[in-house]
N, C-alpha and C positions, 0 to 999 in steps of 0.2 A: 645597480638598481636603486630606485628612489626610496627614501625612508617610508613613504606611504605604502609602496608596494611590499616592502619587507614586512611592514606591520600587518598588511592584509594577509600575506602568506602565513605569517606566524599565527594569526588568529584562525585562519583556515585549517592549518595543521592541528592546532589544539582542539578545535571543535570537531574536526573530522575524527580524531582519536576518541573524543568523548562519545560521539554518535556511534562509532563502530563498537566500542567496548560495551556501552550501555545496551545496545540492541542485540549484540551477540548473546548476552545473558537473557534478555527478554525473549529472544527467539527460542531459547531452550524450554521455555514454559509453554505447554500445549494450549491451544485455543486462544492465543493472544492475537486477536484480530489486528491487522495492520492499521486500519483507520483509527481504532480506539487507542492505539499505542503511539504510532509514529506521529499522527496529526497533533494531539495535545502537546507532546514534548517539543515538536517543531514550532508550534504556536508560542509556547513559553519562551523558546530561544529567540523568536522574532520580537516578542513584546519586551524582552530584557534589553533590547537595543544592540544585539550582536551585529557586527558589520555584515552586509549582504553576502560577500564572498564566503564568509565563515558559516552563515546560515545555510547556504547551498551545499557547502562541503559537509557540514553536519548531516544534512538530509541524505546526501548521497552515501556517506559512510554508514548511516543508519539502515537504509533499505538494502544495501548490498550485504551488510553483516547479518541482518535479520533473515534474509532469504538464503543465507548459507546455513545458519544454525537451526532454522526451522526444519531442515531436513533431518536433524538428529532425532527428535521425538517421532517424526513421521516414519523414518526407516527402522529405527531401533525399537520403538515402543508401539508402533501401530496406531498412534493418535496424532492428528494433524497439528503441526506447529502453528498454523494460521489458515486463513481461507484458501490461499493459493496452494497450500500443501495438500489439500483434499484430493485433487486429481492424481496425486502420486500414491495414494494409499493402497490401491489394488495391486499395482506392480510391486510396491514395497513388501506387501504381504506375501506375494508369490516368491520373492527372493528370500524372505525370512523362512518360508517353508522349505526352500532349498538349502537353508543353513548358511546363507551368505549375506546377512543384513549389513555387515561392514562393507561389503563390496557395493551394495546399493547406495549406502551413504557416500562413499568416496566418488562414485560416478555422479551422483547428484551434486555434490559440492564442486567437483571439477567442472561440470557443465555450467554451473552458476558463475564461476570465475571466468571461464572463457566467454560466456555470453555478455557479462558486464563490460569487458574490454572491447567487444565487438560493437555493443549497442551505443556506447557514448559517442564515438565519432560519427557513426551512421545517423544517429538522432540529430546531431548538430548539422550534418549535411542535409537531411530531409527538412529540417527547420529552415535552413538557408534557402532551399528551393521554394518553400512556401512563403517566405517573408515578403516577396513582391506583391503578394495578394492579401497582405495582412489588413489593409484598410477596407477592402471589399468584404473580407470575411468578418471584420469587426462590425461593419454596418449591418451585415446579415446575422450577427451573433444571436439576437433573440429568437430567430426562427431556426437557426442551426441548433441551439440548445433544445428547442422543442423536438426537432427531428431526432437528435442524438438521444434525448431522454426516452422517446418512444422506442427507438432502435435498441438501446441498451436494455430497456425493460423487457422487450420481446425476446431478446436473446438470453435473458436470465432464465432460471428454472421456473419462475412464475408465469412466463409467457404472457398470454392475454390478460390473466388476472393482475399481473404486475402493471401492465399498461393501463388498465382501467382504474387500478388503485392510485395511479398518479393523480387523477382528477381530485378526489377528496384530500389527498395529501397536499397538493399544491394550494388548494383553497384554504386548508388549515394554516399553512405557512403565511399566505396572504392575509388571512384574518388576524392571526396573532401579531404579525408585523404592523398592521394598521392599528390594532389596539395599543400596542406598545408605543407607537409613534404619537398617537393622540394623548396617551397618558403621560408620557415623559418628555415629549418633544424631540426625541431622538430615536433612531432605529437600532435594532440589534442584528449582529451578524455572527459573532463568535458563539453565542449561546445556542443559536439554531444549529450551527455546525457541530458543536459538541454533543447536542442532543441526538443528532443523527448518528454520530460516531459511536456512542455508547448505547444506542437503542436496544440491542439484544440483551445487554447487561441489565438495563432498567426493567425490561420486560420480565426477565428471570427473577429479579428482586420482587416485583409485584406478584408474580406467580407463586413465589415461595410463601407469600402471606395468605394465599387462598388454599383452603383444604384440598380442593380439586386440583389446583395447579401444582400444589406441593407433591402430589402423587406422581406427576409427570417428571419431576426432578429427582425423585428418590432413587437411590441405588441400593441393591440388596447386599453387596459385598465389595470390598476394595478390589481393583483390578490388579492382576499379577503380570509380570513381564520377565522375559528371558533375554538377557543382553549378551551380545557377542563380546569377547575380550578385545581390548585395544592391542593391535599388532600392526607393525609396519609392513607395507608391501612395496616400498620404494627405497632407494639409496640416497644418502645425503641428509642434510638437516632439514631442507625445505622440500615439500612435495611439489610436483609440477603437473598441471592438467595435461600437458603434452605427453607425459609418461603414464598417467592414470587412464586416459582415454585412448582408444586405438584410432586409426585413421578414419574409419567410417564414422565413429562416434564424434570425432572432431568435426568432420564435414557436416553431419546431420545437425549437430548442436549449433555450429556457426550459421548454417542456412536458416535454422529455425529462429535464431536471434536476429538475423537480418530481416526476415519476413515480419517478425513481431515488431521490429523497430519501425517498419513502414506502415503497418496497420494500427495506428495509435488510437483510433476511436473505438475499437472493439473491446469487449469485456476481457480483462486479463485471464479470468478463469476459463472462458471459452477458448481463448488463444492457446492456453496451456493444454487443454484437452485436445484441441485440433492438431497442434504441432506434434504431440505425442502419438496420436493415432496415425498421422501421415508417415512419421518415421517408422513406427512399429509395423505398419502394413507392408513395408518393403524388406523386412528381415524375416527369414524363415526359422533360423535357429532360436529356440525358446530362450535360452540363457542370454544370448547376445541381444535378442530383441528386448528383453526386460531391462537389462543394464543400459542399453541405448536409450530406451524410453525414459528411464530415470534421469539420465543426463540431459536429454532434450527438454523434458518438462521443467526441470528446475532451472535450466538455462532460459526457458521462455518466461518463467516468473521474473527473473532478473531483467530480461530485455524489455518486457512489457512495462514494468514499473519505471524503468529508466526512460524509455521512449515516450510513454504517456505523460511523463513529467516534462521532459526537455522540449519536445516539439511544440506543444501549446505555449510553454513558457517563453521560448526564444522567439517563435514566429508571431505569436498573437498577443500574449499577455493575458489570455482568457482561458479559463479551465475547461477546455473542450475535449475532455476525455474522462473516463471513469476514475482513473488514477488522479488526474489533476483536480477533479471535483471532490475527491475523497482524501486520502492520506496527504497529498501534496497541496491541498487547498490553502494552508497558511502562506505558501510561497506566492500565491496570487492575491489573497484577500485576508488581511489580518489588521483591521483598523485599530489604532490610527497609523500604524507603520506602513502596511501594504493596503492599498485601497483600489476599488473598482467603482467608477461612477455608473450607476444603473441607467441613467438617462442618456448620457453622451457616449458611454463606452470607453471613456478615458481611463487609463490605468496609471498607477504609481506603485509598481511592485518590482520583483527581480527582473522582469522583462525590460524595465526602463533603467535599472540600476547596474546591470552587468551586460557586457558585450558578448557576441558569439564566441570570440576567442577565450574570454574569461569563463564562459560556461564550459567550453571544452577543457580548459586547463584545470579548473577547480573540480569539474566532474570526474576527470581522470584521477585527480589527487584524492578525492573521496574514495574512489574504487581501489586505488593502490593502498591507501591506509587500511581499508577494511580487509583487503586480501592479505596483506602482510601480517596484520594482527590476528585475524580470525581463521583464515584458511588452515595454517599449520596447527592451530589449537584444535579446531574441529576434526581435522584428519587424525590427530594423535591421541586426543583425550576425550573422544565422544562418549565412550562407555562410562568413564568416571564422571563426566559432566552430566549425562542423563541420569545416572544413579543419584548424584548429589541433589539435582533438582527435584526428583521424585520423592526423595527421603527427607530432605532438609528445608526446601523452599515452600512456604505456604502460598498457595494460589490466592487464598483469601487476603493475605497481606498485600500481594501485588494489586489486587482489585481495590482494596482499601486505599492504597497509595494513589492510584489513579483517580479514585472518587474524590479524595481530598484535593488533588491538583485541579480537577474540573470545577469543584466548588469555589476555589480561590479565583479562578479565571472568570467564572460567571459573576461573582461578587464584584470583581474589578470592572466588568463591562456594564452591568446594570443592576447590581444589588439583588435583592430577593426576587424581584420580578424576573430578572434574567434566569435565576435558578428555576423558577416556576416554568418558564418557557422551555428550558433544557429538559426538565423532567417530562413535560407534556409531549414535546416532540419526540423524546426518547421512547416514551411508552407507546405512542401511536406507531412510530417507526419500527420499534422492536417487535410489536405484534404483527405488523405488516410483513416484516422479515420472516417471522416464524410461521405465520399462517398462509401467506401468499408467496413466499420466496422472493419478496421484493427487497433485494439486498441493499446495503448502504450506498453502493455506487449509483443505483437507480434513484435513491432518495436524494442524494446530493445533486444529481441532475435536475430532479424535481424542485429542489431548493432554488437553483439558478433560473429555472423556468419561472418560478414565482417572482424572483427579483427582476428579471429582464423581459421575459416573454409576455407575462400578463400585463404589465404597464404598456408595452408596445401594442398589444392586441386591443386594449381598451382605448388607446389613442387612435388606432386605426378605425375602430368602430364608432368612436365619438366624432 
């Protein structure tokens, strides 16, 4: 091997380990939204000048690790680890009522591991099949973004309200961008992106300052939890998904991961719900149905996140999926390192910097690192980890750390004006999320509609 290749692999292994370890612990904290956590740290890694292969391995290790440990608070505590854990809450509660939350956790973890290894090669294959049409898709990108934004908004909980709310949101982004460009002579991208990512947090902070809003956030008493003890149900040092899942669960989870890898433009939450319902409808035994659905749904969260990143990134270089427009956005657009030209559609991001074979190799490397480091830990020490986080880790400290990181990045891009843009976009976006269920995936698509579709539409009309 050449020295450059050895250096790239060394960087990739190191950053993959960092991503897996950091996000394994972040996943233990409840309500840690993927966009608000994965995206800013990935952006920081990109801006620090980490080599492209290492950036990608960091990201893959991060999302795989987080979507393993997010199952711990979801199954053991009954509180969602993040957005994609919400569809698992009902089945996890039923298994807790049966006295087997540890079984629910292990089925979910094993389903995620299996789906991650299935999704990476399938996503690269689907991206390769789409690549011949990349130029045509790139030319039509402004209109594809518009259609995708409307489709994703309508399939969200907000339905028609989320679709209609896209109009004022897009106009707000266009207006703020025009004001910033006229004032400073340069546009902002990262600040808009961060504002959308932390919108719900900013909305809650403003609500806490209002007497009426403070009442909606008040809690009467601390929540209490009953945790199952840590106990092994496998032989040997390392657990294996092929021993934790039975044949039917392996088949259903593999099929769900394959289908999720192909349908990369749909909402990850919607796919998680759909795959779980399809699998559950075919099983009569209640216990087997619940444990299978846990495996399938957590497997779908892994598969959708991997496919919705890899397929647009490899085939197009444009963020044409909810995942690509949200948590994975820094892989596509993180000026000045990764860029997208809004007028020509030209890109300079990981799409141009890594080959299909490198995406496959480093993607699997990230998965392997996350599984080796996190899967045995989560399977063996879930009780102790959940108890430690609930008793010892301050969620306020985690929020404060991310707020400081976001402030530094905004100051780096555009000073106090960039901070103002982030707060403005975050407040509006957070309220749209809370009041109209217009989630961050919809808002990110609206952001790209403002950047690409609106100029194309004005040019067509002019």
